[in-house]
C-alpha positions as CSV (number, residue, x, y, z in Angstrom):
1,M,5.8,-14.5,-11.9
2,S,5.9,-16.2,-15.2
3,G,3.0,-16.1,-17.6
4,Q,2.9,-19.9,-17.6
5,S,2.4,-20.1,-13.8
6,A,-0.3,-17.4,-13.9
7,S,-2.3,-19.1,-16.7
8,G,-2.0,-22.4,-14.8
9,A,-3.4,-20.7,-11.7
10,R,-6.4,-19.5,-13.7
11,R,-7.0,-22.8,-15.4
12,S,-7.1,-24.6,-12.0
13,G,-9.4,-21.9,-10.6
14,A,-11.7,-22.1,-13.6
15,D,-11.9,-25.9,-13.4
16,A,-12.7,-25.7,-9.7
17,A,-15.3,-23.0,-10.2
18,S,-17.1,-24.9,-13.0
19,S,-17.5,-27.8,-10.6
20,A,-19.3,-25.6,-8.1
21,E,-21.5,-23.2,-10.0
22,A,-23.5,-21.9,-7.0
23,P,-21.6,-19.0,-5.4
24,V,-20.3,-19.6,-1.9
25,V,-20.8,-16.0,-1.0
26,E,-22.9,-13.4,-2.9
27,A,-24.0,-9.8,-2.7
28,R,-27.3,-8.8,-4.3
29,G,-28.1,-5.1,-4.6
30,V,-25.9,-4.2,-1.6
31,G,-25.8,-0.5,-0.7
32,K,-24.0,1.3,2.1
33,V,-24.0,5.0,2.9
34,F,-21.7,6.9,5.3
35,P,-22.4,10.5,6.2
36,G,-22.1,12.4,3.0
37,V,-20.7,9.5,1.0
38,T,-22.3,6.6,-0.9
39,A,-19.8,3.8,-0.6
40,N,-21.8,1.0,-2.3
41,A,-24.9,1.4,-4.5
42,G,-26.7,-1.7,-5.8
43,V,-23.6,-3.9,-5.9
44,D,-23.9,-7.4,-7.2
45,L,-21.0,-9.9,-6.6
46,A,-20.8,-13.6,-6.8
47,V,-17.7,-15.5,-5.5
48,R,-17.4,-19.2,-6.2
49,R,-15.4,-21.9,-4.6
50,G,-12.0,-22.7,-6.2
51,E,-11.4,-19.2,-7.6
52,V,-9.3,-16.1,-6.9
53,H,-11.7,-13.2,-7.4
54,A,-10.1,-9.7,-7.7
55,L,-11.9,-6.5,-6.7
56,L,-10.5,-3.4,-8.5
57,G,-11.5,0.2,-8.4
58,E,-10.3,3.8,-7.7
59,N,-9.7,5.1,-4.3
60,G,-13.1,5.4,-2.6
61,A,-14.8,3.1,-5.2
62,G,-16.2,1.0,-2.4
63,K,-14.0,-2.1,-2.6
64,S,-13.0,-2.3,1.1
65,T,-16.5,-1.4,2.2
66,L,-18.0,-4.3,0.2
67,A,-15.4,-6.7,1.6
68,S,-16.2,-5.4,5.1
69,I,-19.9,-6.1,4.5
70,L,-19.2,-9.6,3.3
71,C,-17.2,-10.5,6.4
72,G,-19.6,-8.8,8.9
73,L,-17.6,-5.8,9.9
74,Y,-20.2,-3.5,8.3
75,Q,-23.9,-4.1,7.8
76,P,-25.5,-3.1,4.5
77,D,-28.2,-0.4,4.4
78,E,-29.9,-2.2,1.6
79,G,-29.5,-5.5,-0.3
80,T,-28.7,-9.0,0.8
81,V,-25.7,-11.1,1.5
82,L,-26.1,-14.8,0.8
83,V,-23.9,-17.7,1.9
84,D,-24.3,-21.0,0.0
85,G,-27.4,-19.5,-1.6
86,R,-29.1,-18.6,1.7
87,P,-29.7,-15.0,2.9
88,V,-27.8,-14.3,6.1
89,T,-27.4,-11.4,8.6
90,L,-23.8,-10.8,9.6
91,R,-23.8,-8.6,12.7
92,N,-20.1,-8.6,13.3
93,P,-16.9,-10.4,12.1
94,R,-17.6,-13.3,14.5
95,D,-20.8,-14.0,12.6
96,G,-18.8,-13.9,9.4
97,L,-16.2,-16.4,10.8
98,A,-19.1,-18.7,11.9
99,R,-20.3,-18.7,8.3
100,G,-16.7,-19.5,7.1
101,I,-15.8,-15.9,5.9
102,G,-12.7,-14.2,7.2
103,M,-10.8,-11.0,6.2
104,V,-7.1,-10.1,6.4
105,H,-6.9,-6.3,6.6
106,Q,-4.2,-4.2,5.1
107,H,-3.1,-3.2,8.6
108,F,-2.6,-6.4,10.5
109,R,-4.5,-7.0,13.7
110,L,-1.9,-8.9,15.7
111,V,-0.5,-8.5,19.2
112,E,3.2,-8.0,18.8
113,R,4.2,-9.1,22.3
114,F,2.4,-12.5,21.8
115,T,3.8,-15.5,20.1
116,V,2.5,-16.7,16.7
117,A,0.6,-19.6,18.4
118,E,-1.0,-17.2,20.9
119,N,-2.1,-14.8,18.1
120,I,-3.6,-17.8,16.2
121,V,-5.9,-18.7,19.0
122,L,-6.6,-15.3,20.4
123,G,-10.3,-14.6,20.5
124,D,-11.3,-18.0,19.2
125,R,-14.2,-19.1,21.4
126,R,-13.9,-22.7,20.2
127,Q,-10.7,-23.1,22.2
128,P,-11.0,-25.3,25.4
129,L,-10.4,-23.7,28.8
130,V,-7.0,-25.4,28.9
131,L,-5.2,-24.7,25.7
132,S,-3.3,-27.6,24.1
133,A,-0.1,-26.1,22.7
134,G,0.7,-29.3,20.9
135,R,-2.6,-29.4,19.1
136,V,-2.1,-25.8,17.9
137,R,1.4,-26.5,16.7
138,S,0.2,-29.7,14.9
139,A,-2.6,-27.7,13.1
140,M,-0.1,-25.0,12.1
141,V,2.3,-27.6,10.7
142,E,-0.5,-29.1,8.6
143,L,-1.7,-25.8,7.3
144,G,1.9,-24.7,6.6
145,E,2.6,-27.8,4.5
146,R,-0.7,-27.6,2.6
147,Y,-0.6,-23.9,1.8
148,G,3.1,-23.0,2.0
149,L,2.7,-21.0,5.2
150,S,5.5,-22.4,7.3
151,I,6.2,-20.3,10.4
152,D,7.6,-20.8,13.9
153,P,4.7,-21.1,16.4
154,D,6.9,-19.9,19.2
155,A,8.3,-16.8,17.5
156,R,7.2,-13.4,18.9
157,V,5.1,-11.6,16.3
158,G,7.0,-8.3,16.9
159,D,10.2,-10.0,15.8
160,L,8.8,-11.2,12.5
161,A,9.2,-9.5,9.1
162,V,6.1,-8.0,7.4
163,G,5.7,-11.0,5.1
164,E,5.8,-13.4,8.0
165,Q,3.2,-11.4,9.9
166,Q,0.9,-11.6,6.9
167,R,1.3,-15.4,6.9
168,V,0.3,-15.4,10.6
169,E,-2.9,-13.5,9.7
170,I,-3.7,-16.0,6.9
171,T,-2.9,-19.0,9.1
172,K,-5.2,-17.6,11.8
173,M,-8.1,-17.4,9.3
174,L,-7.4,-20.9,8.0
175,Y,-7.1,-22.3,11.5
176,R,-10.6,-21.0,12.1
177,G,-11.9,-22.9,9.1
178,V,-12.7,-20.2,6.7
179,D,-14.0,-21.2,3.2
180,V,-13.8,-17.6,1.9
181,L,-10.7,-15.4,2.6
182,L,-10.8,-11.7,1.8
183,L,-7.5,-9.9,1.5
184,D,-7.2,-6.1,1.5
185,E,-4.1,-4.9,-0.5
186,P,-2.1,-7.8,0.7
187,T,1.1,-7.0,-1.3
188,A,1.4,-3.4,-0.3
189,V,4.6,-3.9,1.7
190,L,5.9,-7.1,0.3
191,T,9.0,-7.7,-1.9
192,P,8.3,-9.3,-5.3
193,Q,9.6,-12.6,-3.9
194,E,7.2,-12.4,-0.9
195,A,4.4,-11.5,-3.3
196,D,5.1,-14.5,-5.4
197,A,5.1,-16.7,-2.3
198,L,1.7,-15.2,-1.3
199,F,0.3,-15.9,-4.8
200,T,1.4,-19.6,-4.5
201,T,-0.5,-19.8,-1.2
202,L,-3.6,-18.3,-2.8
203,R,-3.5,-20.7,-5.7
204,A,-3.1,-23.6,-3.3
205,M,-6.2,-22.4,-1.4
206,A,-8.2,-22.1,-4.6
207,A,-7.1,-25.6,-5.7
208,D,-8.3,-26.8,-2.3
209,G,-11.8,-25.5,-3.1
210,K,-11.6,-22.3,-1.1
211,A,-12.6,-18.9,-2.4
212,V,-10.2,-16.0,-2.3
213,V,-11.3,-12.3,-2.8
214,L,-8.3,-10.1,-3.5
215,I,-8.6,-6.3,-3.2
216,S,-5.7,-4.7,-5.1
217,H,-4.9,-1.6,-7.1
218,K,-1.9,-3.4,-8.8
219,L,-3.1,-4.4,-12.2
220,G,-0.2,-6.7,-12.9
221,E,-0.7,-8.9,-9.8
222,V,-4.4,-9.1,-10.5
223,L,-3.8,-10.4,-14.0
224,A,-1.1,-12.8,-12.6
225,V,-3.2,-14.6,-10.0
226,A,-6.9,-13.8,-10.4
227,D,-9.5,-16.0,-12.2
228,R,-12.1,-13.3,-12.4
229,V,-12.1,-9.5,-11.9
230,T,-14.9,-7.3,-10.8
231,V,-14.4,-3.5,-11.2
232,L,-16.1,-0.9,-9.0
233,R,-16.4,2.8,-9.8
234,D,-18.2,5.3,-7.6
235,G,-19.6,2.5,-5.5
236,R,-21.1,0.6,-8.4
237,V,-20.1,-2.4,-10.5
238,V,-19.0,-1.3,-14.0
239,G,-17.9,-4.7,-15.2
240,A,-16.8,-8.2,-14.5
241,V,-14.4,-10.1,-16.7
242,A,-12.3,-13.2,-16.8
243,A,-8.7,-12.4,-16.1
244,D,-7.4,-14.3,-19.1
245,A,-9.7,-12.3,-21.4
246,T,-8.5,-8.8,-20.4
247,D,-5.4,-6.7,-20.0
248,R,-4.0,-3.8,-18.0
249,H,-5.2,-1.2,-20.5
250,Q,-8.8,-2.4,-20.4
251,L,-8.9,-2.7,-16.6
252,A,-7.4,0.7,-16.1
253,T,-9.9,2.2,-18.4
254,M,-12.8,0.5,-16.6
255,M,-11.5,1.7,-13.3
256,V,-11.4,5.4,-14.1
257,G,-13.6,5.7,-17.2
258,R,-10.9,7.1,-19.4
259,E,-7.5,6.3,-21.0
260,V,-4.7,6.0,-18.5
261,D,-0.9,6.2,-19.2
262,L,1.2,4.4,-16.6
263,S,4.2,3.9,-18.9
264,P,7.7,4.6,-17.4
265,R,8.9,8.1,-17.3
266,R,12.6,9.0,-17.6
267,A,14.7,12.2,-17.8
268,Q,14.7,13.6,-21.3
269,S,17.9,15.5,-20.8
270,P,21.2,14.9,-19.0
271,P,21.1,15.8,-15.3
272,G,22.6,19.0,-14.0
273,V,24.7,19.8,-10.9
274,A,24.2,18.0,-7.7
275,V,21.5,19.6,-5.6
276,L,21.5,17.1,-2.8
277,D,24.7,15.6,-1.4
278,V,24.5,13.0,1.4
279,R,28.0,11.9,2.6
280,G,28.7,9.0,5.1
281,V,25.4,9.5,7.0
282,S,25.0,7.1,10.0
283,L,22.2,7.0,12.6
284,R,22.9,5.0,15.7
285,P,20.4,5.5,18.5
286,P,21.9,4.9,22.0
287,G,21.8,1.3,22.9
288,R,20.1,0.2,19.7
289,P,21.3,-1.1,16.3
290,A,22.3,1.4,13.7
291,R,19.4,2.5,11.6
292,L,21.7,4.0,8.9
293,A,25.3,3.0,8.3
294,G,27.5,5.1,6.1
295,V,24.9,6.1,3.5
296,S,26.2,8.3,0.6
297,L,24.2,9.4,-2.4
298,Q,23.8,12.4,-4.7
299,V,20.7,13.7,-6.5
300,H,21.3,16.0,-9.5
301,A,19.0,18.7,-10.9
302,G,16.5,17.2,-13.3
303,E,17.0,13.6,-12.0
304,V,14.8,11.2,-10.0
305,V,16.8,8.9,-7.7
306,G,14.8,6.0,-6.3
307,V,15.6,4.3,-3.0
308,A,13.9,0.9,-2.7
309,G,13.7,-1.2,0.4
310,V,11.4,-3.2,2.6
311,A,9.8,-1.4,5.5
312,G,12.2,-1.1,8.5
313,N,15.4,-1.0,6.6
314,G,16.2,2.7,7.0
315,Q,14.2,4.5,4.3
316,R,12.2,6.5,6.8
317,E,15.3,7.5,8.8
318,L,17.1,8.5,5.7
319,A,14.3,10.7,4.5
320,E,14.0,12.4,8.0
321,V,17.8,13.0,8.2
322,V,17.7,14.6,4.7
323,A,14.6,16.7,5.6
324,G,16.2,17.9,8.8
325,L,13.9,16.1,11.2
326,R,16.8,14.0,12.6
327,A,20.4,14.8,13.2
328,P,22.7,12.1,12.0
329,T,25.3,10.5,14.3
330,E,27.9,10.9,11.6
331,G,28.0,12.4,8.1
332,T,26.8,15.5,6.3
333,V,23.8,16.7,4.3
334,V,24.1,19.5,1.7
335,V,21.0,21.0,0.0
336,A,21.6,23.2,-3.0
337,G,25.1,24.0,-1.8
338,R,24.1,24.8,1.8
339,G,25.0,22.6,4.7
340,T,21.9,21.6,6.6
341,T,23.2,18.8,8.8
342,G,21.5,18.8,12.2
343,R,20.1,22.3,11.7
344,G,16.5,21.3,11.6
345,A,13.6,21.2,9.1
346,R,13.4,25.0,8.8
347,A,17.0,25.2,7.6
348,A,16.4,22.4,5.1
349,R,13.3,24.2,3.7
350,G,15.1,27.4,3.7
351,A,17.7,25.8,1.4
352,G,15.1,24.8,-1.0
353,L,13.9,21.3,0.1
354,A,10.2,20.1,0.1
355,Y,9.3,16.9,1.9
356,V,6.4,14.5,1.5
357,P,6.7,12.1,4.4
358,E,5.5,8.5,4.5
359,D,3.6,9.1,7.8
360,R,0.8,11.3,6.4
361,L,-1.1,12.1,9.6
362,G,1.6,11.6,12.2
363,T,4.3,13.8,10.5
364,G,2.9,15.3,7.3
365,L,-0.4,16.8,8.4
366,A,-2.3,17.8,11.5
367,P,-5.5,15.7,11.4
368,S,-7.6,18.0,13.6
369,L,-6.9,21.0,11.5
370,S,-8.7,22.0,8.3
371,I,-7.2,21.6,4.8
372,A,-6.6,25.4,4.6
373,D,-4.8,25.4,7.9
374,N,-2.6,22.4,7.0
375,L,-1.4,24.3,3.9
376,L,-0.2,27.0,6.2
377,L,1.9,24.7,8.4
378,T,5.1,24.9,6.2
379,R,4.8,28.6,5.3
380,P,6.4,31.5,7.1
381,L,3.7,33.2,9.3
382,G,3.6,36.7,10.7
383,F,1.6,38.0,13.6
384,F,-1.6,37.9,11.4
385,V,-2.7,34.9,9.4
386,D,-4.0,35.6,5.9
387,R,-6.9,33.2,5.9
388,R,-8.4,34.6,2.8
389,T,-5.3,33.6,0.8
390,A,-5.1,30.3,2.6
391,T,-8.7,29.4,1.8
392,A,-8.2,30.4,-1.9
393,D,-5.0,28.2,-2.0
394,A,-6.9,25.3,-0.5
395,R,-9.7,25.6,-3.1
396,C,-7.0,25.4,-5.8
397,V,-5.5,22.3,-4.2
398,I,-8.9,20.6,-3.9
399,E,-9.7,21.3,-7.5
400,R,-6.3,20.5,-9.0
401,F,-5.7,17.4,-7.0
402,D,-9.4,16.3,-7.1
403,V,-9.6,16.0,-3.3
404,K,-13.0,14.6,-2.3
405,A,-13.9,17.0,0.5
406,T,-16.7,19.4,1.4
407,G,-14.4,22.4,1.1
408,P,-11.3,24.2,2.5
409,A,-12.7,24.1,6.1
410,A,-13.0,20.3,6.1
411,A,-10.9,18.6,8.8
412,V,-8.2,16.4,7.4
413,R,-9.1,13.6,9.8
414,G,-12.4,13.1,8.1
415,L,-10.9,12.4,4.7
416,S,-10.1,9.0,3.2
417,G,-6.4,7.9,3.1
418,G,-6.1,8.7,-0.6
419,N,-7.5,12.2,-0.2
420,V,-5.3,12.9,2.8
421,Q,-2.3,12.0,0.6
422,K,-3.6,14.4,-2.1
423,V,-3.7,17.3,0.4
424,L,-0.1,16.5,1.5
425,L,1.1,16.3,-2.1
426,G,-0.8,19.5,-3.0
427,R,0.9,21.4,-0.2
428,E,4.4,20.3,-1.0
429,L,4.2,20.2,-4.8
430,S,2.5,23.6,-5.1
431,D,5.5,25.5,-3.9
432,S,8.8,26.0,-5.8
433,C,11.8,23.9,-4.5
434,T,15.2,22.7,-5.6
435,V,15.1,19.3,-3.9
436,L,12.0,17.2,-3.4
437,V,12.0,14.3,-1.0
438,V,9.0,12.0,-1.4
439,A,8.2,8.8,0.5
440,S,5.7,6.4,-1.0
441,P,3.8,9.2,-2.7
442,T,1.2,6.9,-4.5
443,R,0.5,4.5,-1.6
444,G,-3.2,4.0,-1.3
445,L,-4.0,6.0,-4.5
446,D,-6.1,4.7,-7.4
447,V,-4.7,4.2,-10.9
448,G,-5.9,7.6,-12.1
449,A,-4.4,9.4,-9.1
450,I,-1.1,7.4,-9.6
451,E,-0.9,8.7,-13.2
452,F,-1.5,12.3,-11.9
453,V,1.2,12.0,-9.2
454,R,3.7,10.5,-11.7
455,D,3.0,13.3,-14.1
456,L,3.6,15.9,-11.4
457,L,7.0,14.3,-10.3
458,D,8.1,14.1,-13.9
459,E,7.1,17.7,-14.4
460,R,9.3,18.7,-11.4
461,R,12.1,16.7,-12.9
462,R,11.8,18.5,-16.3
463,G,11.7,21.8,-14.4
464,G,15.2,21.0,-13.0
465,V,14.2,19.8,-9.5
466,G,16.2,16.9,-8.0
467,V,13.8,14.3,-6.7
468,L,14.7,11.7,-4.0
469,L,11.9,9.0,-4.2
470,L,11.8,6.4,-1.4
471,S,9.3,3.6,-1.7
472,E,8.6,-0.1,-0.9
473,D,6.8,-0.4,-4.2
474,L,9.1,-1.4,-7.0
475,D,6.6,-0.6,-9.6
476,E,6.6,3.0,-8.4
477,I,10.4,3.2,-8.3
478,R,10.9,1.6,-11.7
479,A,8.3,3.8,-13.3
480,L,10.0,7.1,-12.4
481,A,13.6,6.6,-11.3
482,D,16.6,7.5,-13.5
483,R,18.8,5.7,-10.9
484,I,17.8,3.1,-8.4
485,L,19.5,2.4,-5.0
486,V,18.5,-0.5,-2.7
487,L,18.7,0.1,1.0
488,F,19.0,-3.0,3.3
489,E,19.6,-2.8,7.0
490,G,20.6,0.9,6.7
491,R,23.2,0.3,3.9
492,I,23.1,0.9,0.2
493,V,23.7,-2.6,-1.2
494,L,22.9,-2.1,-4.9
495,E,22.8,0.7,-7.5
496,R,21.4,0.4,-11.0
497,A,20.3,2.7,-13.9
498,G,16.5,2.9,-13.9
499,G,16.0,1.6,-17.4
500,D,18.3,-1.4,-16.8
501,A,17.0,-2.5,-13.4
502,D,16.0,-6.1,-13.2
503,L,13.0,-6.9,-11.0
504,T,14.4,-10.1,-9.6
505,E,17.8,-8.6,-8.8
506,L,16.1,-5.6,-7.0
507,G,13.8,-7.9,-5.1
508,L,16.7,-10.1,-3.9
509,A,18.7,-7.1,-2.9
510,M,15.7,-5.8,-0.9
511,A,15.5,-9.1,0.9
512,G,19.3,-9.0,1.8
513,A,20.6,-11.6,-0.7
514,G,24.3,-11.0,-1.1
515,A,24.3,-8.1,1.5
């Protein structure tokens, strides 16, 4: 997004906001406590019509909790929510919608087997007993033209791309007449082009007098589209600034309370020998389209190779084939000179591979087990389990990775998403390895934790480890990778040096342009 378009968005939002000084929705002294955790404490927030208002903060700072209170999903333990200057009690999201407040969650709440139109009206009590398909389509066309949300009403949601599903969620809220739209990490799985399209929609909504609350950890996008920014830390507001009067450095410092370095990291010396060699790997499940088609790549000692791609284009399958969790239909995988093709995860680990999967709780960790027991899962075990050593190791991981937990015996299922990721990273990065495969390692982490993880991966690179980094987040890839590959529909369609990678070219390749 160009600086001109961003500043134009802020000017239009500021003009609209000045014409309506009273907030459309407001939090005064709002507090919320969960068992053992204070999520919000005395939070004040005022959101005006005609503005995009960003909420920033570290993982666990209380952003999503505050948004959930404003839409009625949670009820505050103290404080007041006001709509158009009047105190209200929102007992559930239906009450929020009745007051014109709706939220699009990070994980979409759609029925994949239903059509777009069916999802739009699902649960809307205002609908007549006999649904008029023509009226729904007409309303969708009007909303699509006004806000740039064009989408086929008859398409099955399960067949849509992630960006299209997000448009369905936003259209659903607009169809129900919301004046305030809250979006939780809306660009987490979007290409840069899809993110720009979303920002165009948000600017159109603000220009139409609606209020948008954007929850995001991406400083660049906040500065590009927001009019005002409120920063939370440890459940409290630490500052509120106009977006055109601040910068990334100031916002990052406000978020974590210290200086943060998110500058790109590159290899400081030439790469060594190839430690991972993937040749002609294909994965064709019976009766289904190929998930991987002839993928070949090498990772050298002291090198980070980034694989970028939109979700569903084969990154997860590639990581699992390399890690030994899947046997390829064709091709070979060699780790540190040892063939591991189809021999399982234990053989891959025995050859010197460590793996941080994308699916933290489904693949990476056992949620019902403690932190200490999860650290034991990938280690050779004899007849007796040395729990004293496991507990000591868990304490070290908790301290080094700043895991917010009651102790080594805490069950992983009770941790926040960011802290779950820290436990997984702590297990895999604490052991020595020759090849490290990591999938979306900083997803859901705050800016301070992102800095920490990037430093860790750079440290492994400088120690001679070959790192294969797979991510949907181009900022993450471009900040660390010495070489960047783009995966589209199971094929590598582009390769560029990390320092020379153009954001637009990468985004187009991720979307399949020229594939």
